[in-house]
N, C-alpha and C positions, 0 to 999 in steps of 0.2 A: 653641057652635052652630057658628061657622066652622071650629074645629078637628076637629069631627066630619066635617064636609063633606070637610075636606082628607083626613082620614084614610080615609073612604069611598073618595073618588076615587082616591087612590094606591093602595087596595087593588084596585080595578077595574083599574087600569093594571097593575099587578104580575100579576093575574090573567090578563089578556090577554097579557101578554108571555111568561108562562111557558108558555101554549099555542102561542104563535107561533114559538118555536124549534124548529129541525130539530136533532136530536141523532143521533150515530152510535155504535154499539155494536160493540166487536171482537169476533169469534167464533174460537175457537181451532179450526184445521183442523189434523190430524195427517197429511192426505194430502199427498204430494209434489205441487206444481204441475206441470201438464203443460207442457211446452216447445214453442213453435210450431215446426213444421216449417221449416227454413230451409235453403237449398242451402248445402253445405259445400265445393263445387268439387272434390270427390274424384272424381267421376263426370262423365263427357262426356254419356253417354246415361242418361237417368233411367228409361227404361221407362214403368211406370204412374204414376209420381210427375211427371208433366208439369206440373203446377201450380207446381212449384217453379222452372220457368224464368221465370216472370215477373219482370221486372225485371233479368234477365241479359242480356249483349250477346253475340251470336253472330257468329261469322265464317264465311261460307260457302267451304268448301275447294274450289279449283280442281280440274280433271279433266285426265288425260293427252290429248295433242293428239289421238289417235284417237276419244276419247269426246266431244269437245267439239261436234262437229256435232248431237249428239243432245241437246244443251241439258240443263236441268234439270226434273225432274218434281215436281209437287205444289204450285206456286206459284200461287195464285189470287187474285182481287179481292174476293169476297164467299164467305164459307164457307156462307151459307144458300142460295146458288144451286147449281145443278148443277156440281160440280166437274169434270166431264168434258166440259164446254163450252168450245170454243174462244174464245167471247166473253168467258168468266170466267177465261181463263187470263192470267197476269200477264206481260207483254210476249211474247207468244207467237211461236213460230216459225211462219211461214205456209206451209202446205204447198203444195207445186206442183199438188197433185191438188186440184182445185177442190171436188171433191164434200165434202172435209172441211169447207170454209166453207159450202158449201150446207146440209149437215147438221148444221152447228155441232158437230162431233165435237171432242173434247178434244184439245188440243195441250200443246207443251213450251215453256218459256221458253227465250229466246235466251241462249245461255252467256254471252257478253260482257257482257250487262245485269245479270249477278248475281254472277259468280266474283269472289272477292275482297272482295265488300261485306260491310260491318258492318251488323246489324240489332239492334235492341232489342226485347225481348219485351214486350209491352204487356199481353198477356192470354192466358188458354188457355181453349179452349170445346170441350165435348163435340161429337162429331159429331151433328149434327141428328138423325140416323136412330138413334143409338146405343140409346135406349130401347125403340124399338118393333121394331128388328132387331139386338139385341145381339150375336148370333153372328155378324154381317157386320160391325158397325161399333162394336162395345163396346170395342175397343182403340184406336179411332182419336179423335183431337183436332185442333183447329186453333190453331196458334200465331199470334197477331195480332201482326204484326210492323211495325216502322216502320224503313225503309232511312235510316240515319243521314245519308248525304250528300245525298241528295235530299229526305227527309222523306216520301217516299211510304209509304202504308199498302197493307199486302197480308197474306195468310194462307199458312201453310204447313201441309200435311195431314201430320200426325205420327202415325205407327203405332208404338205401344208395345211391339209385340211384335219389331219388326226393327230392330235397330241398324244394320245395313248401309244402311237407307234414310234414315238421318238424316246430311245431308250437311254439318253445321256443327261448329265448333269452338267450344265455350263458351269465351269469353275469361278468365274467372274460373279454369277449370280450366287453360287454357294457363299462366296466370301462376303458379298453384299448383305445377305441374309444374316451372317454370323455377326456382322457389324450392327444391324438393326436390332437383333435379339438378345445377344449376350448382355447379362447385366439388367434386363428388363424383368419386372414382376407381374405376376398375373393371379387371378382367382379363377379356378376351374370348377365346373359342375362336378359335385360330388360323385355322381352316377359314372362319369368318365373313367374313374380310376377303380370302378369295381373289377376285383381280382388282379389289379396290378401288383406287381412285385418290384421291390428295391433291385436296382440293376448291379449293386454292389454286394448285398447279402442275399438276395434272393426271397427275403421275407416279404409277406404280403403287407402292403401299406394301408393305412386308414387315413382318407383324406376328410379332414373335419371341415365342415361348411365354411367357407370364407378364409380358408387357410391360404397363405402367400406362397406361391411358387416362384422361385427365380431361376432364368434361363442361365445356365453356366457353359453351355457348349451346344453345338448343331453337329448332327452326325447322321450316318445311314445305318440303321439297325440292320443286323444280320440274319433276321428270320425271314421277313417279307421284303426286305431292302427298301424300306421307305424312308424318306427324308424325315428326320425326327429332332425335336428339342430334347436336350438333356435338362431337366429342371430338378430343383431341389428345394426342400422345405425348411422350416426352422429346426426341424428334428434331425436333419441331416440327411433324410432320406431321398434318394434319387430315382426318378423314374424317366422313362422315354413318352413323349407327348408328340403323336403324329402331326406334322406340320401342314400338311394337306388337308385333313380332316378338319384340324382345329381352325385353320385360318383360311381356307379356300372354299371347303365343301360344307359340310353340316355344323361346322362348330360356331356358327353365329351365335347361338345361345348356350354355348359351353364355356366361352373363355372371355374374360374381361381383363382389361388392364387394371393394375392395382389401384390407380387413381379413380378410373370409373367405378369400380367396384365399391370404393368408399363412399362416392358419391351417392351410388344406388342404396347403400346401407343406411346412410343418413336420412335419405328421402322417404325410404319404404319402412325403416325400422329395422332391427337385427332379425326379428322372429320371421316377419314376412320376406326379406332377403334371402335368408336361409331356406327357406320353402322354395323360392324361385331357384336357387341354386341346386336344389334337389329335383328340379324340373317338374315341380307340382303345381297345382293352383288351389285357391280356396275361394269360398264365397266371399263376396267384397273386393276382391282384386279389381283394379282399373284395368282397362284395355291394355296400357303399358306394360303392366305387370305381367299380363297374360302373355303378351308377345315375347317379353324377356324369357318367360319360363317354356314356352312351346314353339314360338316362332309364329310366323305369319299363317293365318288360316288358310285352307284350300279354297273356301268359299265364304261369302258373308251374305246371308239372308236378311233382307230388311223388312221390317213391318210396323205397323203403327204403335205396337206395344213394346217395340224392342229389337234388338238385333240377335241374329243366330250365327254363330260361327261354327263352321264345320272343320274339322281336323279328319284324319284317316277313320277313326272309329269312335270319335268323340263330338258331341254336340254341346255348345256352350251357349247360355242365353245372358243377354246383357240388357240392363234397363238403366237409363240415365248415365250409361259409361261405366257400369259397374257389375261384376258378375253376380247375377242372381241365381242361377242353377245351371248344373251340367250332369250329364249321365255317367 
């Protein structure tokens, strides 16, 4: 009798236990899992991907002396309040015209209160009017910032369409550029250095054609506040080279890696290569050589007797792929 009770009781316990366990089941999935979007530091201005700024540290770039009196635009206290309000402007320049204060018209922030400061991006918000007036505000966001030194909280109005209105340098982007450029050697067009001075001595440097320049640092120069490479030649002369101009804008025909330059020198010969580095052309140049010296033409007019390449105020005539004449 007792043994039956024990067996029955044990059965009840096992029954309850079997239904009390939580089990997991593995499901085979042939799909490649999606990677979360993360900021990879390859761009400074992220356009519509503004959310990637969250957690990043920003450095507010200074302005040339003539522009400092106008301060900075877009820095406000509360993004949900009228951003054109003087009362909502972060550390505003108080205009002499009292009507601005009377009518609470939007102001600008004092230059010295912001220039050279570091900010952490805490969050990113869509413009409050983005949904109801997308055509006006759909590209605008607000970066929620914390000024690192003071701990002050503020917002910056960010327009994803206009890179020129973004006054920051992302610290991660800057650090990645340093890693990529420091120690790299380049050959730069001789005309780029016209009038350039050694940043240590103030003496005018003379860039010899084909001279090797090695990047020793990355900095922001304090005249126009452009991101620049500090490069040094074998004579110990050091100059600033504008990063944006050389590597993003018009510098395609101004700068070459040392390895690439050596390849071109071997291919074209020292004399022709030096002419290219002077950004000049001569009769007999191939189309490739002309492109290296002057870049792509604005227009190419084809005819039975050859091609005409049109630049701003120059016309070049090719026959069988070689420069035959130019004005």
